[in-house]
Backbone as a printed PyTorch tensor [residue, N CA C, xyz], in Angstrom:
tensor([[[116.9600,  17.8490,  86.6230],
         [117.7110,  19.2350,  87.4440],
         [116.8510,  20.3600,  86.5450]],

        [[116.4970,  21.4040,  87.6810],
         [115.8040,  22.6910,  86.7490],
         [116.7850,  23.4940,  86.1150]],

        [[116.2180,  24.1530,  85.0990],
         [117.1260,  25.1070,  83.9130],
         [117.1590,  26.3760,  84.5920]],

        [[118.3570,  27.0510,  84.2900],
         [118.1590,  28.1040,  84.9700],
         [118.3390,  29.1160,  83.8640]],

        [[117.8230,  30.2680,  83.8110],
         [117.5390,  30.9330,  82.3890],
         [118.6210,  32.3580,  82.6490]],

        [[119.2660,  32.0930,  81.9550],
         [120.8250,  33.1530,  82.1400],
         [120.5220,  34.4550,  81.8750]],

        [[119.8040,  34.7180,  80.7420],
         [119.0640,  36.4200,  80.6400],
         [118.1280,  36.9670,  81.5850]],

        [[117.0660,  35.6510,  82.4460],
         [116.1820,  36.1590,  83.1850],
         [116.8170,  36.6340,  84.6400]],

        [[117.9820,  35.7770,  84.8140],
         [118.7620,  36.0420,  85.9330],
         [119.8030,  37.2490,  86.0390]],

        [[119.9610,  37.6490,  84.7960],
         [120.8800,  38.9690,  84.6770],
         [119.6300,  39.8940,  84.5670]],

        [[118.5810,  40.3410,  83.9890],
         [117.6570,  41.0210,  84.1160],
         [117.3390,  41.2080,  85.5950]],

        [[117.2300,  40.3120,  86.2630],
         [116.7970,  40.3690,  87.9420],
         [118.3090,  40.9840,  88.6060]],

        [[119.3050,  40.5160,  88.3810],
         [120.6230,  41.1960,  88.7110],
         [120.6740,  42.9350,  88.5170]],

        [[120.2820,  43.1930,  87.3900],
         [120.3300,  44.6750,  86.7580],
         [119.1990,  45.4230,  87.5520]],

        [[117.9190,  44.9220,  87.7610],
         [116.9770,  45.4360,  88.7030],
         [117.2160,  45.8050,  90.0530]],

        [[118.0870,  44.4860,  90.3890],
         [118.7330,  45.0160,  91.9610],
         [119.3060,  46.3640,  91.9070]],

        [[120.5050,  46.1820,  90.5740],
         [121.5140,  47.0110,  90.8170],
         [120.8910,  48.4410,  90.7670]],

        [[119.9660,  48.7060,  89.6190],
         [119.1710,  49.9480,  89.4410],
         [118.6490,  50.5100,  90.6170]],

        [[117.5740,  49.6480,  91.3740],
         [117.3450,  50.1980,  92.6730],
         [118.4690,  50.7730,  93.4150]],

        [[119.5870,  50.3330,  93.7460],
         [120.7440,  50.4830,  94.3420],
         [121.2960,  51.8320,  93.7540]],

        [[121.6470,  52.1260,  92.4900],
         [121.9120,  52.9760,  92.0360],
         [121.2750,  54.2520,  91.8970]],

        [[119.9010,  53.9720,  92.1970],
         [118.6900,  55.1730,  92.1020],
         [118.8980,  55.9480,  93.6800]],

        [[119.2980,  55.0610,  94.7390],
         [119.5340,  55.7480,  95.9760],
         [120.8480,  56.5030,  96.0710]],

        [[121.9290,  56.1060,  95.1450],
         [123.1140,  56.9670,  95.1990],
         [123.1700,  58.0070,  94.3680]],

        [[122.0510,  57.9980,  93.3700],
         [122.2300,  59.0880,  92.7110],
         [121.0980,  60.3260,  93.4310]],

        [[120.3650,  59.6460,  93.9510],
         [119.4600,  60.6930,  94.7180],
         [120.4200,  61.1390,  95.8710]],

        [[121.2410,  60.4190,  96.3340],
         [122.0300,  60.9660,  97.7010],
         [123.3760,  62.1300,  96.9150]],

        [[123.7360,  61.8030,  95.4580],
         [124.5560,  62.7380,  94.8910],
         [123.8090,  64.2250,  94.4050]],

        [[122.3910,  63.9630,  94.0460],
         [121.6930,  64.9410,  93.8270],
         [121.5330,  65.9160,  94.9460]],

        [[121.1690,  65.4770,  96.6050],
         [121.1980,  65.9350,  97.7400],
         [122.5600,  66.8330,  98.0770]],

        [[123.6550,  66.0510,  97.8270],
         [124.9580,  66.5620,  98.3820],
         [125.2380,  67.9400,  97.1920]],

        [[124.6020,  67.8160,  96.0310],
         [125.2010,  68.6040,  95.0330],
         [124.4400,  70.1500,  95.4010]],

        [[123.0340,  69.7520,  95.7900],
         [122.1170,  70.5240,  96.1780],
         [122.5740,  71.7360,  97.4820]],

        [[123.4690,  70.7670,  98.3330],
         [123.9500,  71.2970,  99.4750],
         [125.2540,  72.2570,  99.3000]],

        [[125.9720,  71.6700,  98.0290],
         [127.0230,  72.2950,  97.6340],
         [126.6920,  73.5790,  97.1490]],

        [[125.6000,  73.6580,  96.4140],
         [125.1020,  74.8990,  95.7070],
         [124.4890,  75.9370,  96.5900]],

        [[123.8520,  75.2780,  97.5750],
         [123.4190,  76.3650,  98.7310],
         [124.4910,  76.8360,  99.6840]],

        [[125.5140,  76.1960,  99.9500],
         [126.8860,  76.5950, 100.5200],
         [127.1850,  77.4190,  99.9200]],

        [[127.2970,  77.6880,  98.9320],
         [128.0530,  78.5600,  97.7210],
         [126.9100,  79.9120,  97.8230]],

        [[125.8010,  79.7330,  97.6620],
         [125.0380,  80.8640,  97.4000],
         [125.0330,  81.4540,  98.8630]],

        [[125.1500,  80.8750, 100.0810],
         [125.4840,  81.5940, 101.5680],
         [126.4850,  82.2770, 101.6000]],

        [[127.6790,  81.6750, 101.0120],
         [128.8840,  82.3090, 101.2470],
         [128.7320,  83.6600, 100.3440]],

        [[128.1640,  83.7500,  98.9360],
         [128.0650,  84.7650,  98.1730],
         [127.3090,  85.9020,  98.9710]],

        [[126.2640,  85.4540,  99.4510],
         [125.3710,  86.1260, 100.3380],
         [125.8430,  86.8630, 101.4560]],

        [[126.4770,  86.2190, 102.0140],
         [127.4500,  86.5290, 103.4510],
         [128.5170,  87.6640, 102.9550]],

        [[128.9760,  87.3180, 102.1470],
         [129.9570,  88.5890, 101.2370],
         [129.1140,  89.8550, 101.0380]],

        [[128.1490,  89.8130, 100.4720],
         [127.7070,  90.8570, 100.1340],
         [126.9510,  91.8810, 101.4200]],

        [[126.4810,  91.0400, 102.1850],
         [125.9400,  91.4930, 103.3590],
         [126.9410,  92.2450, 103.9810]],

        [[128.5470,  91.6000, 104.2120],
         [129.4200,  92.0100, 104.8700],
         [129.7510,  93.5470, 104.1970]],

        [[130.0080,  93.4120, 102.4710],
         [130.0250,  94.6670, 101.7090],
         [129.1050,  95.8270, 101.9450]],

        [[127.8050,  95.2370, 102.2190],
         [126.5680,  96.0500, 102.6250],
         [126.8560,  97.2390, 103.8310]],

        [[127.3150,  96.0730, 104.6930],
         [127.4090,  96.6030, 106.1280],
         [128.7730,  97.5340, 105.9990]],

        [[129.7310,  97.1750, 105.1540],
         [131.0500,  98.0530, 105.6090],
         [130.7160,  99.7760, 104.8940]],

        [[129.8000,  99.3850, 103.7300],
         [129.5480, 100.5860, 102.8840],
         [128.4170, 101.6580, 103.9230]],

        [[127.7350, 100.7890, 104.4620],
         [126.4160, 101.8780, 105.3290],
         [127.5500, 102.6870, 106.1710]],

        [[128.4820, 101.7020, 107.1830],
         [129.4490, 102.3270, 107.9920],
         [129.9680, 103.6520, 107.0520]],

        [[130.6350, 103.5820, 106.0100],
         [131.5550, 104.3830, 105.2740],
         [130.5120, 105.6460, 105.1570]],

        [[129.2010, 105.4360, 104.8170],
         [128.3970, 106.1800, 104.4290],
         [127.7880, 107.1350, 105.5280]],

        [[128.3680, 106.8680, 106.6610],
         [128.0370, 107.7970, 108.1050],
         [127.2740, 107.0050, 109.1160]],

        [[126.9250, 105.5000, 108.7630],
         [125.9260, 105.1010, 109.9900],
         [126.9690, 104.2290, 110.9460]],

        [[126.6740, 104.8820, 112.4180],
         [127.3870, 104.2170, 113.3690],
         [127.0170, 102.6260, 113.6760]],

        [[127.6350, 101.8590, 114.1560],
         [127.7670, 100.3580, 114.4640],
         [126.3480, 100.3630, 115.2360]],

        [[126.3570, 101.6010, 116.4660],
         [125.3140, 101.3090, 117.0430],
         [124.1020, 101.7410, 116.6210]],

        [[124.0170, 102.7680, 115.5490],
         [123.1430, 103.2060, 114.9640],
         [122.1970, 102.1190, 114.2570]],

        [[122.9930, 101.5190, 113.3410],
         [122.7220, 100.2720, 112.3380],
         [122.2630,  99.2980, 113.7480]],

        [[122.9960,  98.9840, 115.0050],
         [122.2020,  98.0810, 115.9200],
         [120.6640,  98.4060, 116.2080]],

        [[120.6490,  99.5140, 116.4220],
         [119.2080, 100.0610, 117.2010],
         [118.1540,  99.7360, 115.6260]],

        [[118.5450,  99.7870, 114.5250],
         [117.8290,  99.2880, 113.4270],
         [117.7450,  98.0890, 113.2580]],

        [[118.2820,  97.0950, 114.1590],
         [118.1760,  95.7260, 113.8110],
         [119.2310,  95.2470, 112.7410]],

        [[120.1910,  95.9230, 112.7450],
         [121.3080,  95.5360, 111.6140],
         [122.6610,  95.3460, 112.2760]],

        [[122.8780,  94.2110, 113.3010],
         [124.3560,  94.1680, 113.5810],
         [125.0990,  93.4330, 112.7410]],

        [[126.1580,  93.7250, 113.0500],
         [127.3660,  92.9930, 111.9080],
         [127.0280,  91.5250, 111.8150]],

        [[127.1360,  90.8760, 110.6260],
         [126.8190,  89.8840, 110.4890],
         [127.3570,  88.8330, 111.3350]],

        [[126.8240,  87.7120, 111.5660],
         [127.2410,  86.5960, 112.8210],
         [128.5870,  85.9490, 112.5950]],

        [[129.0920,  85.9620, 111.2190],
         [130.3710,  85.4990, 111.0430],
         [131.5880,  86.2010, 111.3830]],

        [[131.3290,  87.4470, 111.2980],
         [132.2870,  88.6380, 111.7540],
         [132.4660,  88.5260, 113.1840]],

        [[131.2720,  88.2910, 113.7290],
         [131.4160,  88.4280, 115.5580],
         [132.0120,  87.2580, 115.9360]],

        [[131.4970,  86.2500, 115.2670],
         [132.5450,  84.6610, 115.5030],
         [133.9680,  84.9060, 115.6410]],

        [[134.4800,  85.5460, 114.6980],
         [135.9150,  85.5260, 114.4220],
         [136.4680,  86.2830, 115.6950]],

        [[135.7890,  87.6350, 116.0250],
         [136.2260,  88.4600, 116.6080],
         [136.3110,  87.6940, 118.2360]],

        [[135.1640,  87.0490, 118.6040],
         [135.1870,  86.6290, 119.8730],
         [136.0430,  85.1010, 119.9680]],

        [[136.2580,  84.5680, 118.6390],
         [137.2940,  83.4550, 118.7400],
         [138.6900,  84.2550, 119.0290]],

        [[139.0440,  85.3830, 118.5400],
         [140.2740,  85.9560, 118.6540],
         [140.4150,  86.1930, 120.1870]],

        [[139.3080,  86.7410, 120.6410],
         [139.3750,  87.2350, 122.0850],
         [139.7590,  86.0920, 122.9900]],

        [[139.2670,  85.0630, 122.8050],
         [139.0300,  83.8310, 123.5410],
         [140.7280,  83.1790, 123.2890]],

        [[141.4860,  83.3650, 122.3590],
         [142.7840,  82.6320, 122.1270],
         [143.8000,  83.6980, 122.4720]],

        [[143.3850,  85.0880, 122.7790],
         [144.3040,  86.1880, 123.0920],
         [144.8140,  86.6500, 121.8270]],

        [[144.8050,  86.3320, 120.6650],
         [144.9300,  86.7970, 119.3410],
         [144.1760,  87.9760, 118.9090]],

        [[145.0070,  89.2190, 118.2340],
         [144.0410,  90.3280, 117.8420],
         [143.0910,  89.9550, 116.7180]],

        [[142.0050,  90.4830, 116.3710],
         [141.0500,  90.0320, 115.5980],
         [141.8280,  90.2170, 114.1310]],

        [[142.7610,  91.0570, 113.8690],
         [143.3860,  91.4580, 112.5980],
         [144.2030,  90.1210, 112.4860]],

        [[144.9040,  89.9760, 113.5640],
         [145.8750,  88.4230, 113.4080],
         [145.2400,  87.2650, 112.8750]],

        [[143.9570,  87.0860, 113.8810],
         [143.4020,  86.0900, 113.5230],
         [142.4930,  85.7250, 112.3650]],

        [[142.0990,  87.2060, 111.6510],
         [141.5940,  86.5720, 110.1040],
         [142.4970,  86.6010, 109.2790]],

        [[143.8720,  86.7160, 109.7080],
         [144.8940,  86.7280, 108.4350],
         [144.8210,  87.9780, 107.6630]],

        [[144.2200,  89.2480, 108.2060],
         [144.4310,  90.2970, 107.4770],
         [145.7370,  91.2550, 108.1080]],

        [[146.0230,  91.9850, 107.3280],
         [146.9060,  92.8570, 108.2190],
         [146.3040,  94.3190, 107.9650]],

        [[146.3350,  94.7520, 109.0380],
         [145.2320,  96.2270, 108.9430],
         [146.1420,  97.3610, 108.2750]],

        [[147.3090,  97.2920, 108.0200],
         [147.8690,  98.4220, 107.3580],
         [147.6630,  98.0250, 105.9180]],

        [[147.2680,  97.0660, 105.4410],
         [146.9970,  96.9700, 104.0690],
         [145.1550,  97.0610, 103.6230]],

        [[144.9340,  97.6070, 102.7840],
         [143.4180,  97.8370, 102.5590],
         [142.9160,  96.3980, 102.3210]],

        [[141.5430,  95.8680, 102.8230],
         [141.1930,  94.9710, 102.8290],
         [140.5150,  94.7370, 101.3360]],

        [[140.2980,  93.8210, 100.4710],
         [139.9590,  93.6600,  99.4890],
         [138.4000,  92.7250,  99.8200]],

        [[137.5700,  93.1570,  99.4960],
         [136.1950,  92.2810,  99.6340],
         [135.5990,  92.3070,  98.7450]]])
């Protein structure tokens, strides 16, 4: 009967597990990168919205900004379009009360 080397078998099993662990590690790193980029995008979109509001408060009309290629951010347009489609006013759909100042 052939002799089975326990240490060699354990080493082979570890090598197989290590290759599987490596793929999970790569998946976790990719998911973390996606999460980080989503956070960066959310921050950039907030900054964009604030800058657009500041430009309008400084006297630029939405039509003037549009002529310069600076339309409102897509996220804001989507919410208004969605609110129109559901028949709910844009302020109600966004959860803001127009009587209270918006904190951005």
